[in-house]
Jmol script that loads the backbone (N, CA, C; Angstrom):
load data "model"
ATOM      1  N   MET A   1      -6.939  -7.927   5.037  1.00  0.00           N
ATOM      2  CA  MET A   1      -7.161  -6.556   4.653  1.00  0.00           C
ATOM      3  C   MET A   1      -7.968  -6.533   3.358  1.00  0.00           C
ATOM      4  N   THR A   2      -8.866  -5.575   3.271  1.00  0.00           N
ATOM      5  CA  THR A   2      -9.709  -5.462   2.083  1.00  0.00           C
ATOM      6  C   THR A   2      -9.301  -4.240   1.262  1.00  0.00           C
ATOM      7  N   GLU A   3      -9.762  -4.225   0.021  1.00  0.00           N
ATOM      8  CA  GLU A   3      -9.509  -3.085  -0.855  1.00  0.00           C
ATOM      9  C   GLU A   3     -10.059  -1.798  -0.252  1.00  0.00           C
ATOM     10  N   LYS A   4     -11.244  -1.878   0.314  1.00  0.00           N
ATOM     11  CA  LYS A   4     -11.883  -0.703   0.909  1.00  0.00           C
ATOM     12  C   LYS A   4     -11.040  -0.135   2.056  1.00  0.00           C
ATOM     13  N   GLU A   5     -10.429  -0.997   2.845  1.00  0.00           N
ATOM     14  CA  GLU A   5      -9.611  -0.555   3.975  1.00  0.00           C
ATOM     15  C   GLU A   5      -8.376   0.224   3.524  1.00  0.00           C
ATOM     16  N   LEU A   6      -7.879  -0.054   2.330  1.00  0.00           N
ATOM     17  CA  LEU A   6      -6.691   0.657   1.846  1.00  0.00           C
ATOM     18  C   LEU A   6      -6.923   2.159   1.779  1.00  0.00           C
ATOM     19  N   TYR A   7      -8.139   2.570   1.454  1.00  0.00           N
ATOM     20  CA  TYR A   7      -8.444   3.995   1.311  1.00  0.00           C
ATOM     21  C   TYR A   7      -8.294   4.761   2.620  1.00  0.00           C
ATOM     22  N   GLU A   8      -8.354   4.072   3.757  1.00  0.00           N
ATOM     23  CA  GLU A   8      -8.181   4.724   5.062  1.00  0.00           C
ATOM     24  C   GLU A   8      -6.772   5.265   5.244  1.00  0.00           C
ATOM     25  N   TYR A   9      -5.809   4.743   4.464  1.00  0.00           N
ATOM     26  CA  TYR A   9      -4.402   5.097   4.647  1.00  0.00           C
ATOM     27  C   TYR A   9      -3.914   6.153   3.657  1.00  0.00           C
ATOM     28  N   ARG A  10      -4.717   6.492   2.657  1.00  0.00           N
ATOM     29  CA  ARG A  10      -4.311   7.494   1.671  1.00  0.00           C
ATOM     30  C   ARG A  10      -4.101   8.837   2.360  1.00  0.00           C
ATOM     31  N   GLY A  11      -2.977   9.473   2.050  1.00  0.00           N
ATOM     32  CA  GLY A  11      -2.649  10.768   2.631  1.00  0.00           C
ATOM     33  C   GLY A  11      -2.008  10.700   4.006  1.00  0.00           C
ATOM     34  N   LYS A  12      -1.560   9.505   4.404  1.00  0.00           N
ATOM     35  CA  LYS A  12      -0.961   9.330   5.730  1.00  0.00           C
ATOM     36  C   LYS A  12       0.417   8.683   5.605  1.00  0.00           C
ATOM     37  N   ASN A  13       1.248   8.928   6.605  1.00  0.00           N
ATOM     38  CA  ASN A  13       2.527   8.225   6.703  1.00  0.00           C
ATOM     39  C   ASN A  13       2.267   6.872   7.348  1.00  0.00           C
ATOM     40  N   ILE A  14       2.740   5.810   6.689  1.00  0.00           N
ATOM     41  CA  ILE A  14       2.411   4.455   7.141  1.00  0.00           C
ATOM     42  C   ILE A  14       3.632   3.537   7.154  1.00  0.00           C
ATOM     43  N   HIS A  15       3.485   2.443   7.899  1.00  0.00           N
ATOM     44  CA  HIS A  15       4.419   1.317   7.873  1.00  0.00           C
ATOM     45  C   HIS A  15       3.638   0.140   7.304  1.00  0.00           C
ATOM     46  N   VAL A  16       4.182  -0.503   6.278  1.00  0.00           N
ATOM     47  CA  VAL A  16       3.526  -1.656   5.666  1.00  0.00           C
ATOM     48  C   VAL A  16       4.348  -2.895   5.982  1.00  0.00           C
ATOM     49  N   ASN A  17       3.740  -3.865   6.668  1.00  0.00           N
ATOM     50  CA  ASN A  17       4.361  -5.161   6.914  1.00  0.00           C
ATOM     51  C   ASN A  17       3.934  -6.084   5.787  1.00  0.00           C
ATOM     52  N   CYS A  18       4.906  -6.536   5.001  1.00  0.00           N
ATOM     53  CA  CYS A  18       4.620  -7.374   3.839  1.00  0.00           C
ATOM     54  C   CYS A  18       4.681  -8.853   4.205  1.00  0.00           C
ATOM     55  N   THR A  19       4.034  -9.667   3.399  1.00  0.00           N
ATOM     56  CA  THR A  19       3.976 -11.107   3.654  1.00  0.00           C
ATOM     57  C   THR A  19       5.345 -11.767   3.558  1.00  0.00           C
ATOM     58  N   ASP A  20       6.320 -11.137   2.863  1.00  0.00           N
ATOM     59  CA  ASP A  20       7.663 -11.707   2.748  1.00  0.00           C
ATOM     60  C   ASP A  20       8.596 -11.238   3.868  1.00  0.00           C
ATOM     61  N   GLY A  21       8.054 -10.495   4.852  1.00  0.00           N
ATOM     62  CA  GLY A  21       8.839 -10.050   5.996  1.00  0.00           C
ATOM     63  C   GLY A  21       9.386  -8.637   5.881  1.00  0.00           C
ATOM     64  N   GLN A  22       9.302  -8.022   4.715  1.00  0.00           N
ATOM     65  CA  GLN A  22       9.773  -6.645   4.561  1.00  0.00           C
ATOM     66  C   GLN A  22       8.861  -5.680   5.309  1.00  0.00           C
ATOM     67  N   VAL A  23       9.438  -4.595   5.800  1.00  0.00           N
ATOM     68  CA  VAL A  23       8.671  -3.506   6.386  1.00  0.00           C
ATOM     69  C   VAL A  23       9.034  -2.251   5.606  1.00  0.00           C
ATOM     70  N   LEU A  24       8.042  -1.662   4.940  1.00  0.00           N
ATOM     71  CA  LEU A  24       8.254  -0.476   4.125  1.00  0.00           C
ATOM     72  C   LEU A  24       7.520   0.694   4.760  1.00  0.00           C
ATOM     73  N   SER A  25       8.194   1.848   4.813  1.00  0.00           N
ATOM     74  CA  SER A  25       7.594   3.042   5.408  1.00  0.00           C
ATOM     75  C   SER A  25       7.589   4.160   4.397  1.00  0.00           C
ATOM     76  N   GLY A  26       6.533   4.977   4.459  1.00  0.00           N
ATOM     77  CA  GLY A  26       6.452   6.132   3.582  1.00  0.00           C
ATOM     78  C   GLY A  26       5.077   6.753   3.610  1.00  0.00           C
ATOM     79  N   PHE A  27       4.891   7.722   2.708  1.00  0.00           N
ATOM     80  CA  PHE A  27       3.634   8.450   2.591  1.00  0.00           C
ATOM     81  C   PHE A  27       2.759   7.765   1.553  1.00  0.00           C
ATOM     82  N   CYS A  28       1.550   7.356   1.945  1.00  0.00           N
ATOM     83  CA  CYS A  28       0.630   6.681   1.023  1.00  0.00           C
ATOM     84  C   CYS A  28      -0.004   7.740   0.123  1.00  0.00           C
ATOM     85  N   CYS A  29       0.436   7.785  -1.134  1.00  0.00           N
ATOM     86  CA  CYS A  29      -0.013   8.845  -2.030  1.00  0.00           C
ATOM     87  C   CYS A  29      -1.052   8.379  -3.047  1.00  0.00           C
ATOM     88  N   ILE A  30      -1.127   7.081  -3.313  1.00  0.00           N
ATOM     89  CA  ILE A  30      -2.074   6.573  -4.313  1.00  0.00           C
ATOM     90  C   ILE A  30      -2.676   5.258  -3.831  1.00  0.00           C
ATOM     91  N   VAL A  31      -3.984   5.115  -4.014  1.00  0.00           N
ATOM     92  CA  VAL A  31      -4.663   3.826  -3.838  1.00  0.00           C
ATOM     93  C   VAL A  31      -5.353   3.531  -5.165  1.00  0.00           C
ATOM     94  N   THR A  32      -5.090   2.352  -5.719  1.00  0.00           N
ATOM     95  CA  THR A  32      -5.691   1.979  -6.997  1.00  0.00           C
ATOM     96  C   THR A  32      -6.624   0.800  -6.784  1.00  0.00           C
ATOM     97  N   GLN A  33      -7.876   0.963  -7.191  1.00  0.00           N
ATOM     98  CA  GLN A  33      -8.837  -0.131  -7.047  1.00  0.00           C
ATOM     99  C   GLN A  33      -8.519  -1.220  -8.077  1.00  0.00           C
ATOM    100  N   ALA A  34      -8.968  -2.429  -7.796  1.00  0.00           N
ATOM    101  CA  ALA A  34      -8.666  -3.577  -8.645  1.00  0.00           C
ATOM    102  C   ALA A  34      -9.122  -3.375 -10.084  1.00  0.00           C
ATOM    103  N   LEU A  35     -10.286  -2.783 -10.291  1.00  0.00           N
ATOM    104  CA  LEU A  35     -10.811  -2.621 -11.647  1.00  0.00           C
ATOM    105  C   LEU A  35      -9.940  -1.706 -12.510  1.00  0.00           C
ATOM    106  N   ASP A  36      -9.172  -0.812 -11.885  1.00  0.00           N
ATOM    107  CA  ASP A  36      -8.327   0.121 -12.623  1.00  0.00           C
ATOM    108  C   ASP A  36      -6.877  -0.339 -12.716  1.00  0.00           C
ATOM    109  N   ASN A  37      -6.586  -1.535 -12.274  1.00  0.00           N
ATOM    110  CA  ASN A  37      -5.225  -2.025 -12.217  1.00  0.00           C
ATOM    111  C   ASN A  37      -5.057  -3.236 -13.121  1.00  0.00           C
ATOM    112  N   ASP A  38      -3.859  -3.454 -13.617  1.00  0.00           N
ATOM    113  CA  ASP A  38      -3.549  -4.641 -14.411  1.00  0.00           C
ATOM    114  C   ASP A  38      -2.310  -5.283 -13.813  1.00  0.00           C
ATOM    115  N   PRO A  39      -2.423  -6.445 -13.181  1.00  0.00           N
ATOM    116  CA  PRO A  39      -3.605  -7.296 -13.110  1.00  0.00           C
ATOM    117  C   PRO A  39      -4.660  -6.698 -12.184  1.00  0.00           C
ATOM    118  N   GLU A  40      -5.842  -7.230 -12.220  1.00  0.00           N
ATOM    119  CA  GLU A  40      -6.966  -6.674 -11.467  1.00  0.00           C
ATOM    120  C   GLU A  40      -6.855  -6.983  -9.975  1.00  0.00           C
ATOM    121  N   VAL A  41      -5.870  -6.312  -9.358  1.00  0.00           N
ATOM    122  CA  VAL A  41      -5.603  -6.443  -7.928  1.00  0.00           C
ATOM    123  C   VAL A  41      -5.401  -5.037  -7.383  1.00  0.00           C
ATOM    124  N   ALA A  42      -6.035  -4.720  -6.270  1.00  0.00           N
ATOM    125  CA  ALA A  42      -5.874  -3.405  -5.653  1.00  0.00           C
ATOM    126  C   ALA A  42      -4.431  -3.220  -5.179  1.00  0.00           C
ATOM    127  N   SER A  43      -4.001  -1.953  -5.138  1.00  0.00           N
ATOM    128  CA  SER A  43      -2.643  -1.674  -4.683  1.00  0.00           C
ATOM    129  C   SER A  43      -2.577  -0.281  -4.053  1.00  0.00           C
ATOM    130  N   ILE A  44      -1.480  -0.059  -3.332  1.00  0.00           N
ATOM    131  CA  ILE A  44      -1.168   1.269  -2.812  1.00  0.00           C
ATOM    132  C   ILE A  44       0.209   1.648  -3.341  1.00  0.00           C
ATOM    133  N   VAL A  45       0.453   2.948  -3.406  1.00  0.00           N
ATOM    134  CA  VAL A  45       1.779   3.451  -3.747  1.00  0.00           C
ATOM    135  C   VAL A  45       2.232   4.308  -2.583  1.00  0.00           C
ATOM    136  N   ILE A  46       3.442   4.003  -2.094  1.00  0.00           N
ATOM    137  CA  ILE A  46       4.002   4.830  -1.026  1.00  0.00           C
ATOM    138  C   ILE A  46       5.213   5.581  -1.565  1.00  0.00           C
ATOM    139  N   GLU A  47       5.324   6.826  -1.108  1.00  0.00           N
ATOM    140  CA  GLU A  47       6.451   7.667  -1.483  1.00  0.00           C
ATOM    141  C   GLU A  47       7.522   7.513  -0.413  1.00  0.00           C
ATOM    142  N   ARG A  48       8.684   7.022  -0.855  1.00  0.00           N
ATOM    143  CA  ARG A  48       9.807   6.810   0.060  1.00  0.00           C
ATOM    144  C   ARG A  48      10.970   7.673  -0.389  1.00  0.00           C
ATOM    145  N   GLU A  49      12.024   7.736   0.393  1.00  0.00           N
ATOM    146  CA  GLU A  49      13.203   8.505   0.008  1.00  0.00           C
ATOM    147  C   GLU A  49      13.779   8.004  -1.306  1.00  0.00           C
ATOM    148  N   SER A  50      13.661   6.710  -1.571  1.00  0.00           N
ATOM    149  CA  SER A  50      14.219   6.105  -2.784  1.00  0.00           C
ATOM    150  C   SER A  50      13.288   6.221  -3.988  1.00  0.00           C
ATOM    151  N   GLY A  51      12.096   6.770  -3.797  1.00  0.00           N
ATOM    152  CA  GLY A  51      11.143   6.923  -4.889  1.00  0.00           C
ATOM    153  C   GLY A  51       9.798   6.316  -4.541  1.00  0.00           C
ATOM    154  N   LEU A  52       8.996   6.048  -5.571  1.00  0.00           N
ATOM    155  CA  LEU A  52       7.662   5.481  -5.376  1.00  0.00           C
ATOM    156  C   LEU A  52       7.724   3.953  -5.400  1.00  0.00           C
ATOM    157  N   THR A  53       6.967   3.329  -4.495  1.00  0.00           N
ATOM    158  CA  THR A  53       6.908   1.872  -4.415  1.00  0.00           C
ATOM    159  C   THR A  53       5.457   1.434  -4.414  1.00  0.00           C
ATOM    160  N   GLU A  54       5.096   0.565  -5.371  1.00  0.00           N
ATOM    161  CA  GLU A  54       3.736   0.023  -5.419  1.00  0.00           C
ATOM    162  C   GLU A  54       3.718  -1.305  -4.678  1.00  0.00           C
ATOM    163  N   ILE A  55       2.690  -1.478  -3.850  1.00  0.00           N
ATOM    164  CA  ILE A  55       2.524  -2.720  -3.093  1.00  0.00           C
ATOM    165  C   ILE A  55       1.134  -3.252  -3.388  1.00  0.00           C
ATOM    166  N   MET A  56       1.071  -4.479  -3.895  1.00  0.00           N
ATOM    167  CA  MET A  56      -0.199  -5.102  -4.239  1.00  0.00           C
ATOM    168  C   MET A  56      -0.873  -5.639  -2.976  1.00  0.00           C
ATOM    169  N   LEU A  57      -2.190  -5.622  -2.944  1.00  0.00           N
ATOM    170  CA  LEU A  57      -2.952  -6.029  -1.762  1.00  0.00           C
ATOM    171  C   LEU A  57      -2.559  -7.416  -1.230  1.00  0.00           C
ATOM    172  N   PRO A  58      -2.379  -8.451  -2.070  1.00  0.00           N
ATOM    173  CA  PRO A  58      -2.009  -9.763  -1.516  1.00  0.00           C
ATOM    174  C   PRO A  58      -0.638  -9.787  -0.832  1.00  0.00           C
ATOM    175  N   GLU A  59       0.193  -8.797  -1.097  1.00  0.00           N
ATOM    176  CA  GLU A  59       1.521  -8.719  -0.473  1.00  0.00           C
ATOM    177  C   GLU A  59       1.495  -8.045   0.899  1.00  0.00           C
ATOM    178  N   ILE A  60       0.353  -7.456   1.279  1.00  0.00           N
ATOM    179  CA  ILE A  60       0.248  -6.693   2.527  1.00  0.00           C
ATOM    180  C   ILE A  60      -0.272  -7.579   3.652  1.00  0.00           C
ATOM    181  N   GLU A  61       0.541  -7.686   4.689  1.00  0.00           N
ATOM    182  CA  GLU A  61       0.115  -8.411   5.891  1.00  0.00           C
ATOM    183  C   GLU A  61      -0.633  -7.485   6.837  1.00  0.00           C
ATOM    184  N   SER A  62      -0.069  -6.281   7.069  1.00  0.00           N
ATOM    185  CA  SER A  62      -0.716  -5.295   7.921  1.00  0.00           C
ATOM    186  C   SER A  62      -0.147  -3.912   7.630  1.00  0.00           C
ATOM    187  N   ILE A  63      -0.906  -2.893   8.041  1.00  0.00           N
ATOM    188  CA  ILE A  63      -0.490  -1.498   7.881  1.00  0.00           C
ATOM    189  C   ILE A  63      -0.743  -0.773   9.192  1.00  0.00           C
ATOM    190  N   THR A  64       0.223   0.044   9.592  1.00  0.00           N
ATOM    191  CA  THR A  64       0.036   0.896  10.765  1.00  0.00           C
ATOM    192  C   THR A  64       0.343   2.333  10.361  1.00  0.00           C
ATOM    193  N   VAL A  65      -0.330   3.272  11.001  1.00  0.00           N
ATOM    194  CA  VAL A  65      -0.115   4.696  10.748  1.00  0.00           C
ATOM    195  C   VAL A  65       0.987   5.183  11.680  1.00  0.00           C
ATOM    196  N   GLU A  66       1.922   5.968  11.145  1.00  0.00           N
ATOM    197  CA  GLU A  66       3.001   6.523  11.972  1.00  0.00           C
ATOM    198  C   GLU A  66       2.473   7.566  12.916  1.00  0.00           C
TER     199      GLU A  66
END
end "model"
wireframe off; spacefill off
backbone 0.3
color backbone group
């Protein structure tokens, strides 16, 4: 997955399959490009019932839209 592909999921309900086996579901509310992030790695933020969760690009195995 590339940084550019993350923008396709902003504003959508998604399932994120992480490299550690976790599956996180929620509304993708923020995409942060690598240049604006510290460390310089792109990420997404999903809104879940438990609050906001940031997922860094290297942790994402795949994303599907609900």
